[in-house]
C-alpha positions as CSV (number, residue, x, y, z in Angstrom):
1,M,-131.9,27.2,-185.9
2,K,-134.7,29.1,-185.4
3,K,-137.8,28.5,-187.7
4,L,-137.9,30.8,-190.4
5,L,-141.1,32.2,-191.5
6,M,-141.0,33.1,-195.2
7,A,-144.2,34.8,-195.9
8,T,-143.7,34.7,-199.8
9,A,-142.7,31.2,-200.1
10,T,-145.5,29.8,-197.7
11,T,-148.3,31.9,-198.9
12,A,-151.3,29.8,-199.4
13,L,-152.8,30.1,-203.2
14,M,-155.8,28.7,-203.8
15,A,-155.7,26.7,-207.2
16,G,-157.8,28.8,-209.6
17,G,-157.6,31.9,-207.4
18,A,-157.8,35.5,-208.4
19,F,-154.2,36.3,-208.2
20,A,-150.9,34.9,-209.3
21,E,-147.4,35.0,-207.8
22,D,-143.7,34.1,-208.8
23,V,-143.1,30.6,-207.2
24,K,-139.2,30.0,-206.6
25,I,-138.1,26.5,-206.4
26,G,-134.2,25.8,-205.4
27,I,-131.7,23.8,-207.5
28,I,-128.9,22.9,-205.4
29,L,-126.5,20.7,-207.5
30,G,-122.9,20.3,-207.5
31,F,-122.1,22.8,-210.4
32,T,-118.6,22.8,-209.0
33,G,-116.8,19.8,-207.5
34,P,-116.5,15.7,-208.8
35,L,-120.0,15.8,-210.4
36,E,-119.7,19.2,-212.3
37,S,-119.8,17.6,-215.8
38,I,-122.9,16.2,-215.2
39,T,-124.8,18.5,-213.0
40,P,-125.6,21.1,-215.8
41,A,-128.0,18.3,-217.7
42,M,-129.5,17.8,-214.5
43,A,-130.4,21.4,-213.8
44,A,-131.7,21.7,-217.2
45,G,-134.0,18.8,-216.9
46,A,-135.5,20.6,-213.6
47,E,-135.7,23.8,-215.6
48,L,-137.4,22.1,-218.7
49,A,-140.3,21.0,-216.0
50,M,-140.6,24.6,-214.3
51,Q,-140.6,26.1,-217.9
52,E,-143.3,23.8,-219.2
53,V,-145.6,24.7,-216.0
54,T,-144.9,28.2,-216.4
55,D,-145.7,28.2,-219.8
56,S,-149.2,26.4,-219.3
57,G,-150.7,29.5,-217.5
58,K,-152.3,26.6,-215.4
59,F,-150.4,26.6,-212.2
60,M,-151.5,28.2,-209.1
61,G,-153.9,30.7,-210.7
62,G,-151.6,31.6,-213.2
63,S,-148.4,32.0,-211.4
64,S,-144.9,31.4,-212.8
65,V,-142.2,29.2,-211.7
66,T,-138.7,30.6,-211.2
67,P,-135.5,28.4,-210.5
68,V,-132.9,29.5,-208.3
69,R,-129.6,27.6,-208.6
70,A,-127.1,27.0,-205.8
71,D,-124.1,25.0,-205.8
72,S,-123.8,22.1,-203.3
73,T,-120.2,21.7,-204.4
74,C,-121.3,17.8,-203.6
75,I,-118.4,17.3,-201.2
76,D,-118.4,20.5,-198.8
77,A,-121.3,20.1,-196.2
78,A,-120.8,23.6,-194.6
79,A,-120.8,25.2,-198.2
80,A,-123.9,23.3,-199.1
81,T,-125.5,24.2,-195.7
82,S,-124.8,27.8,-196.5
83,A,-126.1,27.8,-200.1
84,A,-129.2,26.2,-199.0
85,E,-130.0,28.7,-196.2
86,R,-129.5,31.3,-198.9
87,L,-132.1,29.4,-201.1
88,V,-134.4,29.7,-198.1
89,T,-133.9,33.0,-196.2
90,S,-132.7,35.4,-199.2
91,D,-134.3,34.0,-202.0
92,G,-137.4,32.5,-200.2
93,V,-137.7,29.1,-202.1
94,A,-141.0,27.1,-201.4
95,G,-139.2,23.8,-202.2
96,I,-135.7,22.4,-203.1
97,M,-134.9,20.3,-206.0
98,G,-131.8,18.5,-204.8
99,A,-129.2,18.0,-203.3
100,D,-127.0,15.6,-205.5
101,C,-124.5,13.8,-203.4
102,S,-125.8,12.1,-200.4
103,G,-123.3,13.6,-197.5
104,V,-124.5,17.0,-198.6
105,T,-128.2,16.1,-199.0
106,G,-128.2,14.8,-195.6
107,A,-126.4,18.1,-194.2
108,I,-129.2,20.1,-196.1
109,L,-131.9,18.0,-194.9
110,Q,-131.1,18.1,-191.2
111,N,-129.5,21.8,-191.0
112,V,-131.7,23.6,-193.4
113,A,-135.0,21.5,-194.7
114,R,-136.3,20.0,-191.2
115,P,-135.6,23.4,-189.3
116,N,-137.6,25.5,-191.8
117,G,-140.3,22.8,-193.0
118,I,-139.0,22.9,-196.7
119,V,-139.7,20.1,-199.0
120,M,-136.6,18.4,-200.7
121,V,-136.8,16.0,-203.6
122,S,-133.2,14.8,-204.5
123,P,-132.9,13.1,-208.0
124,S,-129.5,11.5,-207.3
125,A,-128.7,11.1,-203.4
126,T,-128.5,7.1,-203.4
127,S,-127.0,6.3,-199.8
128,P,-128.9,3.5,-198.1
129,G,-128.7,5.7,-195.0
130,L,-131.1,8.5,-196.4
131,S,-134.0,5.8,-196.3
132,T,-134.0,5.7,-192.6
133,A,-133.0,9.5,-191.8
134,E,-135.3,11.8,-189.7
135,D,-136.9,13.9,-192.2
136,D,-140.6,15.0,-191.0
137,G,-142.1,13.6,-194.1
138,L,-140.5,16.3,-196.2
139,F,-137.5,14.4,-198.2
140,F,-138.0,12.3,-201.1
141,R,-135.7,10.9,-204.0
142,T,-136.3,10.1,-207.6
143,A,-133.6,7.9,-207.6
144,P,-133.3,4.5,-206.1
145,S,-131.3,3.8,-202.8
146,D,-128.1,2.0,-203.6
147,A,-129.0,-0.8,-201.7
148,R,-131.0,-1.6,-204.8
149,Q,-128.0,-0.7,-206.8
150,G,-126.1,-3.4,-205.2
151,V,-128.6,-6.1,-206.4
152,I,-128.3,-4.6,-209.9
153,V,-124.3,-4.6,-210.0
154,T,-124.5,-8.1,-208.8
155,N,-126.8,-9.5,-211.2
156,I,-124.8,-7.9,-213.9
157,L,-121.3,-9.2,-212.8
158,Q,-123.0,-12.4,-212.3
159,D,-124.7,-12.5,-215.9
160,R,-121.0,-11.5,-217.1
161,G,-119.9,-14.7,-215.4
162,F,-117.3,-12.9,-213.2
163,K,-116.7,-14.3,-209.7
164,E,-114.0,-12.1,-208.1
165,I,-114.1,-8.2,-207.9
166,A,-112.3,-5.6,-206.2
167,I,-113.6,-2.2,-205.1
168,S,-112.5,1.1,-204.6
169,Y,-115.1,3.6,-203.2
170,T,-114.9,7.7,-202.6
171,N,-114.3,7.8,-199.1
172,N,-117.8,9.7,-198.3
173,D,-122.0,8.4,-197.6
174,Y,-122.1,7.6,-201.3
175,G,-118.9,5.7,-201.9
176,K,-119.0,3.8,-198.7
177,G,-122.8,2.9,-198.9
178,L,-122.4,1.7,-202.3
179,A,-119.5,-0.3,-201.6
180,D,-121.1,-1.8,-198.7
181,A,-124.2,-2.7,-200.6
182,I,-122.2,-4.2,-203.7
183,Q,-120.1,-6.4,-201.2
184,T,-123.0,-7.4,-199.3
185,E,-125.0,-8.6,-202.4
186,F,-121.9,-9.9,-204.3
187,E,-120.9,-12.2,-201.8
188,A,-124.2,-13.3,-200.7
189,A,-124.5,-14.6,-204.1
190,G,-121.4,-16.6,-204.2
191,G,-118.8,-14.4,-205.2
192,T,-115.4,-13.1,-203.7
193,V,-114.7,-9.6,-203.0
194,T,-110.8,-9.2,-202.8
195,I,-110.6,-6.0,-201.0
196,V,-112.9,-3.0,-200.3
197,S,-110.6,0.1,-200.5
198,A,-111.2,3.9,-200.2
199,H,-109.6,6.5,-202.2
200,E,-109.9,10.2,-201.5
201,D,-110.7,12.8,-204.0
202,G,-108.6,15.5,-205.4
203,K,-105.2,13.6,-205.3
204,A,-102.7,13.9,-208.0
205,D,-101.4,10.4,-207.5
206,Y,-103.4,7.2,-206.8
207,S,-100.5,4.7,-207.3
208,A,-100.4,3.7,-203.9
209,E,-104.3,3.0,-204.0
210,V,-104.0,0.9,-207.1
211,G,-101.0,-1.0,-205.9
212,A,-102.9,-2.0,-203.0
213,L,-106.1,-3.1,-205.1
214,A,-103.7,-4.7,-207.6
215,S,-101.8,-6.8,-204.9
216,A,-105.6,-8.0,-203.9
217,G,-106.2,-8.9,-207.4
218,G,-109.7,-9.3,-209.2
219,E,-111.2,-10.0,-212.6
220,V,-112.8,-6.5,-212.1
221,L,-112.3,-3.3,-210.6
222,V,-115.4,-1.7,-209.3
223,V,-115.2,2.0,-209.1
224,A,-117.6,3.5,-207.0
225,G,-116.4,7.2,-207.3
226,Y,-116.9,10.3,-209.3
227,V,-116.2,11.1,-212.8
228,D,-114.8,14.2,-212.2
229,Q,-112.5,13.5,-209.7
230,G,-110.9,10.5,-207.8
231,G,-112.8,7.7,-209.6
232,S,-111.3,8.8,-213.0
233,G,-107.9,9.2,-211.2
234,I,-108.0,5.5,-210.1
235,V,-109.0,4.4,-213.6
236,R,-105.9,6.3,-214.9
237,S,-103.7,4.6,-212.5
238,A,-105.0,1.3,-213.0
239,L,-104.6,1.3,-216.7
240,D,-101.2,3.1,-216.9
241,T,-99.8,0.2,-214.5
242,G,-101.7,-2.5,-216.0
243,A,-103.4,-3.3,-212.7
244,F,-106.8,-3.8,-214.3
245,E,-108.3,-3.8,-217.6
246,T,-111.8,-4.2,-217.0
247,F,-113.9,-2.0,-215.0
248,Y,-117.3,-2.0,-213.5
249,F,-118.8,1.9,-213.4
250,P,-122.0,2.7,-211.0
251,D,-123.8,5.9,-211.5
252,G,-121.4,8.6,-210.2
253,M,-118.8,7.3,-212.8
254,V,-121.1,7.3,-215.7
255,G,-120.9,10.5,-217.9
256,T,-119.7,11.5,-221.3
257,K,-116.5,12.6,-219.3
258,L,-115.6,9.1,-219.3
259,N,-115.2,8.9,-223.0
260,E,-113.3,12.0,-223.0
261,N,-110.9,10.8,-220.3
262,F,-110.2,7.4,-221.6
263,G,-112.0,6.7,-224.8
264,A,-110.9,3.2,-226.5
265,E,-108.9,2.3,-223.2
266,L,-112.4,1.4,-221.6
267,N,-113.6,-1.0,-224.3
268,G,-115.1,-4.0,-222.9
269,S,-115.9,-2.4,-219.7
270,F,-119.5,-2.0,-218.4
271,G,-121.8,-0.4,-215.8
272,A,-125.0,1.2,-215.1
273,Y,-126.8,3.9,-213.9
274,P,-130.8,4.9,-213.0
275,G,-132.8,4.7,-216.5
276,T,-135.9,3.3,-217.8
277,D,-137.0,2.4,-221.4
278,S,-140.2,3.5,-220.6
279,K,-142.7,5.6,-223.0
280,G,-141.7,8.7,-220.9
281,A,-137.9,8.4,-221.1
282,G,-138.5,8.4,-225.1
283,V,-140.5,11.5,-224.7
284,F,-137.9,13.1,-222.5
285,L,-135.2,12.7,-224.6
286,E,-137.0,14.2,-227.3
287,M,-137.7,17.2,-225.1
288,A,-134.5,17.5,-223.9
289,T,-132.9,17.7,-227.6
290,A,-135.3,20.0,-228.8
291,A,-134.4,22.3,-225.5
292,G,-130.5,21.8,-226.3
293,F,-129.3,19.8,-223.8
294,D,-128.3,15.8,-223.4
295,G,-131.3,14.1,-222.1
296,T,-129.1,10.7,-221.7
297,G,-127.4,12.2,-218.9
298,A,-127.4,10.4,-215.7
299,F,-130.0,11.7,-213.5
300,S,-131.1,14.4,-215.7
301,P,-134.8,12.9,-216.3
302,E,-134.9,12.1,-212.7
303,S,-134.4,16.1,-212.1
304,Y,-137.3,16.6,-214.4
305,D,-139.4,14.2,-212.3
306,A,-138.5,15.8,-209.0
307,A,-139.2,19.3,-210.2
308,A,-142.6,17.9,-211.7
309,L,-143.5,16.2,-208.7
310,I,-142.8,19.2,-206.4
311,M,-145.3,21.6,-208.7
312,M,-147.9,19.0,-209.0
313,A,-148.0,18.6,-205.3
314,M,-148.5,22.2,-204.8
315,A,-151.1,22.1,-207.4
316,K,-153.0,19.5,-205.6
317,A,-152.5,21.3,-202.2
318,G,-153.8,24.5,-203.7
319,S,-150.6,26.0,-201.7
320,T,-146.8,26.7,-202.1
321,A,-146.0,25.9,-198.3
322,S,-144.4,22.5,-197.7
323,A,-146.4,21.6,-194.7
324,D,-149.8,21.6,-197.2
325,Y,-148.2,19.9,-200.2
326,K,-145.7,17.5,-198.9
327,D,-148.1,14.8,-197.9
328,H,-149.4,14.8,-201.5
329,I,-146.2,13.6,-203.4
330,M,-146.3,10.2,-202.6
331,D,-149.9,9.9,-203.9
332,L,-149.3,11.9,-207.0
333,A,-146.0,9.6,-207.8
334,N,-148.2,6.2,-207.8
335,A,-151.4,4.6,-209.0
336,P,-154.4,4.7,-209.1
337,G,-155.1,7.8,-211.6
338,E,-154.7,8.7,-215.1
339,Q,-151.0,8.5,-216.2
340,I,-148.6,11.7,-216.7
341,F,-145.6,11.7,-219.1
342,P,-143.2,14.4,-219.8
343,G,-144.7,17.2,-221.8
344,E,-148.2,16.6,-220.2
345,L,-147.7,18.7,-217.4
346,A,-150.4,21.2,-218.4
347,K,-152.8,18.1,-218.7
348,A,-152.0,17.3,-215.3
349,L,-152.7,20.4,-213.8
350,D,-156.3,20.2,-215.3
351,L,-156.8,16.9,-214.0
352,I,-155.7,17.9,-210.4
353,A,-158.0,21.3,-210.9
354,A,-160.8,18.7,-211.9
355,G,-160.4,16.9,-208.7
356,T,-158.9,13.6,-210.8
357,D,-156.4,11.5,-209.8
358,I,-153.0,11.1,-211.6
359,D,-150.5,8.9,-211.5
360,Y,-147.1,10.6,-212.3
361,V,-144.8,8.1,-214.6
362,G,-142.9,10.8,-215.9
363,A,-139.4,10.4,-217.6
364,T,-138.1,7.8,-215.3
365,A,-141.6,5.4,-214.8
366,V,-141.8,6.8,-211.2
367,E,-142.7,4.7,-208.7
368,L,-142.2,6.0,-204.9
369,V,-142.1,3.2,-202.2
370,G,-141.1,3.0,-198.5
371,A,-139.9,6.1,-197.3
372,G,-140.2,8.1,-200.3
373,E,-137.6,7.1,-202.8
374,S,-137.7,5.4,-206.2
375,A,-138.4,1.7,-206.4
376,G,-135.3,1.8,-209.0
377,N,-134.9,1.0,-212.7
378,Y,-131.3,0.8,-214.3
379,Q,-130.1,1.1,-217.8
380,E,-126.9,-1.0,-218.5
381,I,-124.1,0.2,-220.6
382,E,-120.9,-0.9,-222.4
383,F,-117.9,0.7,-223.8
384,A,-117.0,-0.2,-227.2
385,D,-115.1,1.8,-230.0
386,G,-114.2,4.6,-227.4
387,V,-117.9,5.4,-226.3
388,Y,-120.4,3.9,-224.0
389,S,-123.7,3.0,-225.1
390,T,-127.0,1.4,-223.6
391,I,-127.3,-2.1,-223.9
392,G,-130.3,-3.1,-221.8
393,Y,-132.4,-2.3,-219.1
394,R,-132.9,-4.0,-215.4
């Protein structure tokens, strides 16, 4: 693909300059597909940060920030690539907040972001394979790798006394990477994995898959899938046949849709998804509530942080060109510097303009390690009385 020269998106803007412009940032998430019940709050989180920066009047000489949404579908790499190409070529975005699911994120990175030199910050793509992907320094994620999630899952299962599990995973990069991480960690800790079995999304009947899982047995069924797709299908079939009564739900399964789908049938089941009990998490929740969306939704606070880091890096570089601001993201996300929490983006812009270092803590206690990914904090959940609630943090 020829490198596209986007005059609007890459115009260098000196902080405090004499002119302002409308800076566009793409939000590419699965607004349709297996995570469609989760993505609205993710988009709202990112847009909350963008509105906060625009309202401050302190961004890039008074520039405004406009979000441009695009549908990744979560599962269709070709459709996601086309959507991302439109963001870059037609809409002229200066950066991309997204994508969400790991497979489409990798496709956009290689087919659109790298050829066009556009920064991507994903709030939710967790495949361990993305840690080593060629990215030309353009790709970051405010969510931790599933290599970390495998450790968390193992710790929670062990603390509850479980020694034997079965795993069902959605047959894509996310599901396979997470299933491998869980199996590796759980077995290394002395546990037994009876079966690791893939399921396809979009099926009407999962009785064959659940039959194989039931034959293998296990005290807990770990469902590494999507709440709006095959993951819920596996759970429904397992409950209806009595194959399993206790489930572990990783991040892609955690959402209010679980409560709607199963209610009290899941009492006693549990899981975890990225989250923290930091000061910033509480502030973000209050801001989200005031803005009219669910700030407890999976990856919504990570989306706020992803968007904020893109804009803070632009301000630090004095430029909306990815080549200029990409190298500032890691520095801004980590110590040293004055800590910045949600609702303090105007303060951050003042400090950056004054040449003062900031340590962006944000809504998720952001700390980027290694290849520019979150070090990883998780909130543990448990189902009781037909709903899940947070019972602790890891």
